[in-house]
C-alpha positions as CSV (number, residue, x, y, z in Angstrom):
1,M,97.7,46.6,-32.7
2,T,95.9,44.9,-35.4
3,D,93.7,46.0,-38.4
4,E,90.9,43.9,-37.5
5,L,87.4,46.0,-37.3
6,V,86.3,45.7,-33.8
7,Q,82.3,44.6,-33.9
8,P,80.0,46.9,-31.9
9,R,78.6,45.5,-28.5
10,A,75.3,44.6,-29.3
11,P,72.6,46.3,-27.0
12,S,71.4,44.3,-23.5
13,A,68.0,43.4,-23.0
14,R,67.7,47.0,-20.9
15,E,69.1,48.9,-23.6
16,R,66.5,47.4,-26.2
17,L,63.5,48.7,-23.8
18,V,62.2,51.9,-24.9
19,L,59.6,54.1,-22.8
20,P,57.7,56.8,-24.3
21,L,57.8,60.0,-21.7
22,D,54.2,60.6,-23.1
23,V,53.5,63.1,-20.4
24,P,52.2,67.1,-20.8
25,D,55.0,68.6,-18.8
26,L,58.9,68.5,-17.8
27,V,58.1,67.5,-14.3
28,S,56.0,64.6,-15.1
29,A,58.6,63.6,-17.4
30,Q,61.6,63.8,-14.7
31,A,60.0,62.0,-12.4
32,L,59.5,58.9,-15.1
33,I,63.1,59.4,-15.7
34,A,64.3,59.2,-12.4
35,L,62.2,56.2,-11.5
36,L,62.7,54.1,-14.6
37,K,66.5,54.9,-15.4
38,S,67.7,52.1,-14.1
39,D,65.6,49.8,-15.8
40,V,64.7,51.1,-18.9
41,G,67.6,51.8,-21.8
42,V,66.2,54.7,-23.9
43,F,63.5,57.2,-23.2
44,K,61.8,58.6,-25.9
45,V,60.6,62.3,-26.2
46,G,57.3,62.6,-28.5
47,L,55.3,65.3,-30.1
48,E,53.3,66.1,-26.9
49,L,56.4,66.4,-24.7
50,F,58.4,68.4,-27.3
51,T,55.8,70.9,-28.4
52,A,55.3,71.7,-24.5
53,V,58.8,72.1,-23.1
54,G,61.1,71.7,-26.6
55,P,64.9,70.7,-26.0
56,D,64.6,70.7,-22.0
57,A,63.1,67.4,-22.6
58,V,66.1,65.9,-24.3
59,R,68.5,67.5,-21.6
60,A,66.2,66.1,-19.0
61,V,66.8,62.5,-20.5
62,H,70.8,63.0,-21.1
63,D,71.3,64.5,-17.9
64,A,69.7,61.4,-16.1
65,G,72.9,59.6,-18.1
66,A,69.9,58.1,-20.4
67,A,69.7,57.8,-24.3
68,C,67.3,59.9,-25.8
69,F,64.9,58.9,-29.0
70,L,63.4,62.1,-30.5
71,D,60.5,61.1,-31.9
72,L,59.3,63.9,-34.5
73,K,58.4,62.1,-37.6
74,L,59.4,64.7,-39.8
75,H,57.3,65.2,-42.9
76,D,58.3,67.9,-45.3
77,I,60.2,69.2,-47.9
78,P,63.9,68.1,-48.2
79,A,65.5,71.1,-46.9
80,T,63.5,71.9,-44.0
81,M,63.9,68.0,-42.9
82,A,67.5,68.3,-43.4
83,K,68.0,71.5,-41.2
84,A,65.6,69.9,-38.5
85,T,67.8,66.7,-38.7
86,A,71.2,68.6,-38.1
87,S,69.2,70.7,-35.3
88,A,68.4,67.3,-33.7
89,A,71.9,65.7,-34.1
90,R,73.4,68.7,-32.4
91,L,71.4,68.0,-29.1
92,G,73.1,64.3,-29.3
93,V,69.7,62.5,-29.5
94,R,70.3,58.5,-30.2
95,F,67.4,58.3,-32.7
96,L,65.1,60.6,-34.5
97,T,62.1,59.8,-36.6
98,V,61.3,60.6,-40.0
99,H,58.3,59.5,-42.3
100,A,59.6,57.2,-45.2
101,A,56.7,58.6,-47.3
102,A,58.3,61.6,-47.6
103,G,60.2,60.4,-50.5
104,P,63.7,59.4,-51.6
105,S,65.1,63.0,-51.9
106,A,64.0,64.0,-48.4
107,L,65.4,60.6,-47.1
108,R,68.5,61.4,-48.7
109,A,68.8,64.9,-47.3
110,V,68.3,63.8,-43.6
111,A,70.8,61.1,-44.0
112,A,73.5,63.5,-44.9
113,E,72.9,65.6,-42.0
114,A,72.4,62.8,-39.2
115,G,75.8,62.5,-38.3
116,D,76.0,60.1,-35.1
117,T,72.0,60.2,-34.8
118,T,70.5,56.8,-36.0
119,L,67.4,57.8,-38.2
120,L,64.6,56.0,-38.0
121,A,62.0,56.1,-41.3
122,V,58.5,55.5,-40.0
123,T,57.0,53.4,-42.5
124,V,53.2,52.6,-41.8
125,L,51.9,53.7,-38.1
126,T,50.9,51.1,-36.0
127,S,47.4,52.7,-35.5
128,M,46.7,52.0,-39.0
129,D,45.5,49.0,-40.6
130,D,44.3,47.7,-44.2
131,A,41.0,49.6,-44.1
132,E,42.6,53.2,-43.0
133,L,45.5,52.6,-45.4
134,L,42.7,52.4,-48.2
135,Q,40.8,55.3,-47.2
136,V,44.1,57.4,-47.6
137,G,44.9,56.1,-50.9
138,L,47.1,53.3,-50.4
139,A,45.8,50.1,-52.0
140,G,47.0,46.9,-50.7
141,P,47.6,45.0,-47.2
142,A,49.8,47.2,-44.8
143,A,52.7,44.4,-44.8
144,Q,53.2,45.7,-48.4
145,A,53.4,49.3,-48.2
146,V,55.7,48.7,-44.9
147,E,58.3,46.5,-47.1
148,R,58.1,49.2,-49.8
149,L,58.6,51.9,-47.9
150,G,61.1,50.2,-45.7
151,A,63.4,49.4,-48.5
152,L,63.1,52.7,-50.4
153,S,64.5,54.3,-46.9
154,V,67.5,52.1,-46.7
155,E,68.4,52.5,-50.2
156,A,68.5,56.2,-49.4
157,G,70.8,55.9,-46.6
158,V,68.3,55.7,-43.5
159,G,69.8,53.5,-40.8
160,G,66.6,52.1,-39.2
161,L,62.9,51.8,-39.4
162,V,60.1,52.1,-37.4
163,C,57.7,48.7,-38.1
164,S,54.8,46.8,-36.3
165,P,55.9,44.0,-34.7
166,L,54.1,41.9,-37.1
167,E,56.5,43.3,-40.1
168,V,59.9,42.5,-38.5
169,G,60.2,39.1,-40.2
170,L,59.2,40.5,-43.4
171,L,61.5,43.3,-43.2
172,R,64.4,40.9,-41.9
173,N,64.1,38.9,-44.6
174,R,64.1,41.4,-47.4
175,L,66.8,43.7,-45.8
176,G,68.8,41.8,-44.0
177,S,70.6,42.5,-40.2
178,G,71.9,45.6,-41.4
179,P,69.0,48.1,-40.7
180,A,67.7,48.8,-36.4
181,L,64.7,47.9,-36.3
182,M,62.3,50.2,-33.7
183,V,59.1,48.5,-32.9
184,P,56.2,49.9,-31.0
185,G,53.0,48.4,-30.4
186,V,54.5,45.9,-28.1
187,R,52.3,44.5,-25.5
188,P,52.8,42.2,-22.7
189,A,50.7,39.1,-22.6
190,G,47.2,40.0,-21.3
191,A,47.9,43.7,-21.5
192,A,45.6,46.0,-23.5
193,V,46.3,47.0,-26.5
194,G,44.8,50.8,-26.6
195,D,44.6,52.2,-30.0
196,Q,47.2,50.1,-31.4
197,K,46.0,47.8,-34.1
198,R,48.9,45.7,-35.0
199,V,50.5,44.3,-31.8
200,A,52.5,41.5,-30.4
201,T,54.5,40.4,-26.9
202,P,57.9,41.3,-26.3
203,A,59.3,37.6,-27.1
204,S,57.7,37.1,-30.2
205,A,58.8,41.0,-31.4
206,I,62.4,39.8,-30.5
207,R,62.1,36.2,-31.8
208,D,61.3,37.7,-35.2
209,G,64.2,40.3,-35.3
210,A,63.5,43.4,-33.5
211,D,66.1,45.4,-32.4
212,Y,64.1,48.2,-30.2
213,L,60.7,47.9,-28.1
214,V,58.5,50.7,-27.5
215,V,56.4,49.5,-24.6
216,G,54.6,52.6,-23.1
217,R,51.3,52.6,-21.4
218,P,51.8,48.7,-20.0
219,I,54.6,49.8,-18.2
220,R,53.8,53.8,-17.4
221,D,49.9,52.7,-16.1
222,A,51.1,49.7,-13.9
223,E,50.7,49.5,-10.2
224,D,54.4,49.2,-10.1
225,P,56.1,50.7,-13.3
226,V,59.7,49.6,-11.9
227,A,58.6,45.8,-12.0
228,A,56.4,46.0,-15.1
229,A,59.8,47.6,-17.0
230,R,62.1,44.5,-15.4
231,A,59.4,42.0,-16.4
232,V,59.7,43.2,-19.9
233,V,63.5,43.2,-20.1
234,A,63.2,39.7,-18.5
235,E,61.4,38.7,-21.4
236,I,63.6,40.3,-23.7
237,E,66.5,38.6,-22.3
238,G,64.8,35.2,-22.7
239,A,63.8,35.6,-26.1
240,L,67.4,36.6,-27.0
241,A,68.8,33.9,-25.6
242,A,66.5,32.0,-27.6
243,R,67.3,33.6,-30.7
244,S,71.0,33.0,-30.3
245,R,70.5,29.1,-30.4
246,V,68.4,29.1,-33.5
247,P,71.0,28.0,-36.5
248,A,72.0,31.1,-38.7
């Protein structure tokens, strides 16, 4: 026996790929899970599916032996957010999102209730650009808002952040390797960007320091979703290998 701390195993390339279950019913979600559970590490249950079927969506992911990311983006008074976080933690979800803009009191409250669930604070939605931020009263470029809200969240005890690929390097430089970075707005080269405005490829996001990549429509809407998922995993694997060769 030794007193040395065992370092947690780094997630594999497959475990870093997150697929949103952006479907309207449980049957459709179960079909996607069954199709892709061998090639996707985490399935994301968002507002559309959760408001339709509730915790059954989380159970469907767990029944398949997969990890669940509950993407509810909680934003309310601290007591309400804390109770919702405790409920999510009891479901056994791997990740849960809250809005960083809820403020430090709310962030500290949810951090105290998270248990084994990793909280991810949403900084600035990837569907927003500088012009839209200005319209809602946030002056300055998106990158500044992301950095400010990210630092606020980590200081409050939140274990991870959601940011666009364009801010990954900025947050790594500011906050170090500690917080987990969940990155939506990831599109393989040549894929349509849809309603995302701050996007990048899987390789570039991983190279800059992302931990988990959310890739939805390029996989879900592909002619062969399994092949599409495997291609993204291969790109992640290559980027991780390249990142490991970069001197610290």
